[in-house]
C-alpha positions, -999 to 999 in steps of 0.1 A, spaced: 233 -690 186 243 -664 155 283 -675 163 270 -712 160 254 -704 128 284 -683 115 304 -715 121 280 -737 103 280 -714 73 318 -708 72 321 -748 76 307 -755 43 324 -751 7 309 -723 -5 313 -697 -30 309 -666 -6 307 -638 -30 283 -657 -53 262 -660 -18 266 -621 -13 251 -612 -50 226 -634 -45 214 -620 -13 217 -584 -25 196 -594 -54 168 -608 -31 164 -578 -14 169 -556 -43 137 -542 -37 144 -523 -6 149 -484 -4 182 -475 -15 195 -464 19 182 -497 34 198 -516 8 231 -500 12 232 -503 53 226 -542 49 255 -544 26 275 -528 49 262 -546 72 274 -579 54 307 -563 50 312 -559 84 301 -598 91 326 -611 64 354 -588 74 351 -598 112 353 -637 103 383 -625 85 373 -626 49 384 -595 31 370 -595 -5 385 -569 -27 371 -535 -34 363 -543 -72 343 -571 -58 325 -546 -32 321 -518 -62 303 -546 -81 279 -554 -52 273 -516 -50 265 -512 -86 230 -532 -78 217 -503 -55 199 -478 -83 193 -443 -68 193 -427 -32 160 -416 -24 135 -442 -16 117 -459 -44 79 -466 -30 58 -434 -37 43 -426 -7 12 -414 -1 2 -390 26 -33 -395 35 -59 -367 41 -78 -360 74 -108 -380 61 -84 -411 50 -71 -411 86 -106 -409 102 -113 -437 81 -81 -456 91 -85 -448 131 -122 -457 131 -109 -492 127 -89 -491 156 -92 -498 194 -76 -476 222 -39 -487 219 -38 -478 182 -56 -448 181 -36 -436 212 -5 -442 191 -11 -431 156 -30 -399 169 4 -390 192 24 -399 158 3 -377 134 0 -347 157 37 -349 172 57 -356 143 76 -383 162 92 -413 148 77 -444 154 106 -460 170 111 -433 195 71 -430 204 77 -469 213 103 -461 235 85 -432 255 80 -440 292 53 -434 312 70 -403 327 82 -391 299 46 -378 289 27 -352 306 -14 -345 302 -23 -312 301 -55 -293 297 -45 -283 262 -23 -306 249 7 -335 257 40 -327 264 64 -347 256 102 -354 268 120 -373 241 155 -386 259 185 -390 237 187 -426 240 152 -427 219 168 -407 191 186 -412 160 209 -384 166 212 -388 206 196 -352 208 171 -349 234 141 -327 227 106 -318 236 75 -319 217 42 -320 217 8 -337 205 -27 -325 203 -57 -326 224 -74 -352 203 -42 -374 212 -45 -365 249 -79 -378 250 -68 -409 230 -40 -414 258 -64 -411 288 -87 -438 272 -59 -463 265 -42 -457 301 -74 -469 313 -71 -501 296 -32 -504 293 -23 -525 327 -52 -549 315 -41 -551 280 -5 -558 294 -15 -585 316 -34 -606 285 -1 -600 264 18 -612 291 -8 -643 295 -2 -652 259 33 -645 257 47 -682 258 79 -680 235 93 -641 240 86 -642 280 69 -609 277 75 -592 314 44 -574 331 66 -547 345 73 -530 313 71 -489 318 66 -479 283 38 -457 274 29 -485 247 45 -518 261 42 -536 227 65 -541 198 74 -522 162 58 -553 146 27 -552 165 23 -515 161 25 -524 119 -1 -552 124 -22 -526 140 -18 -499 111 -19 -528 82 -52 -542 99 -69 -508 96 -59 -498 64 -75 -530 50 -109 -524 68 -105 -491 55 -102 -502 19 -68 -476 17 -40 -506 13 -31 -495 -22 4 -509 -29 31 -498 -50 38 -515 -83 77 -513 -82 81 -523 -45 50 -543 -33 49 -518 -2 21 -499 9 17 -465 0 4 -453 31 26 -465 61 31 -451 97 62 -429 87 38 -409 64 23 -393 93 56 -372 99 51 -361 62 16 -353 75 27 -335 106 53 -315 87 33 -305 57 -1 -291 81 23 -274 105 48 -257 84 18 -240 65 8 -219 99 43 -217 118 78 -211 111 97 -244 93 127 -242 116 102 -245 144 83 -278 126 118 -294 120 129 -288 154 97 -306 169 105 -334 144 139 -337 158 158 -329 125 197 -323 143 202 -292 117 174 -272 137 173 -282 172 206 -262 183 194 -231 170 158 -235 182 167 -243 215 190 -212 216 163 -189 203 132 -199 226 123 -219 253 99 -249 259 70 -223 267 76 -207 234 73 -238 218 44 -250 232 28 -216 222 39 -220 184 25 -255 186 -5 -244 198 -7 -219 174 -7 -246 142 -26 -273 163 -55 -271 145 -38 -283 113 -32 -318 131 -66 -324 145 -80 -352 128 -116 -356 139 -122 -317 149 -124 -295 120 -99 -268 119 -123 -244 111 -142 -248 142 -111 -247 165 -100 -215 147 -133 -199 156 -133 -212 189 -96 -200 196 -107 -167 181 -139 -164 203 -114 -170 233 -88 -145 223 -116 -117 217 -134 -126 253 -96 -121 266 -91 -88 251 -126 -79 261 -116 -87 298 -84 -71 294 -97 -42 285 -120 -39 312 -89 -45 335 -75 -15 319 -109 4 320 -109 -6 359 -74 2 365 -76 37 348 -104 45 369 -86 33 403 -59 58 394 -78 84 389 -98 79 422 -62 75 436 -55 110 423 -83 126 436 -80 109 473 -45 126 471 -58 158 460 -89 156 487 -56 145 513 -36 178 505 -69 201 503 -78 184 540 -42 193 554 -47 228 540 -76 231 554 -69 215 588 -41 241 592 -60 270 583 -89 259 611 -56 254 637 -45 290 626 -82 303 634 -90 287 664 -56 305 675 -67 336 664 -98 333 683 -80 323 713 -59 356 713 -92 376 706 -108 361 737 -77 369 757 -76 401 747 -114 408 753 -111 395 789 -78 416 798 -100 448 781 -127 440 805 -105 435 834 
């Protein structure tokens, strides 16, 4: 279909350079990096069709890109605001966005997860992010909170029925019911769920320059980094998020079990519905209980060693006493023999 449209376009008598400039002007509100990426795509498209424009022209196009950083002023939501947003979502939305907020994953990675990539444990969610899901191609392990685990448990109860309904409604895209993804829906659907909840929570403020929402799913990665980095090493947080520059070094120094321990140390910082102070207090009580138990075990161990030592001494004494008794019996036997011989 794309080839036929391209053929139709190039069959017309058009000023292609003017078209390119007009297109770039139309998308000029995109973030600079996104804009540069789209311009590169356009350049490759025309080159593949045999149209090579001079470097001077592409420099003219490039000058329309202002700056290098995103132009939308993002807003990282507070925990209170996240509670307001999530309260307007059903099971699938809560499960998805609690997972994003507490794992630091990209939304694209999360929507690629298969059911067997995720393990729900007693404490948290263990996630295997395969290399084919990531921007860099590097696989990694990450974790999501106990709140995300509870939300995922609720979502999994209705996932099959939700997928069945989606298949029944899908006449255009021919959606299949054997989708084995944890979240079997598209990026557009995820953004619709988020935007609808923002509207309901009255938190749909937009950037005046770009017209884009200030609170969008990507800011959940910023939320994760900010909160986690306040309690554990930044390089650990960056590796959990999948930033390539940190993965190799962190994975060289730490095991998956180590990373899980680090995550649990800072998990309270990314809990949305549970107050961090309450979790910290519970953790403190658990640690104190573990310490008391360890002290009891240590005491019993010491008593056991002392008892064993006393028993060893008693065995030595008993052996000595047995020997002395045997010697006495021998002497008595000898004395008895001498008496009998004397009386004869």
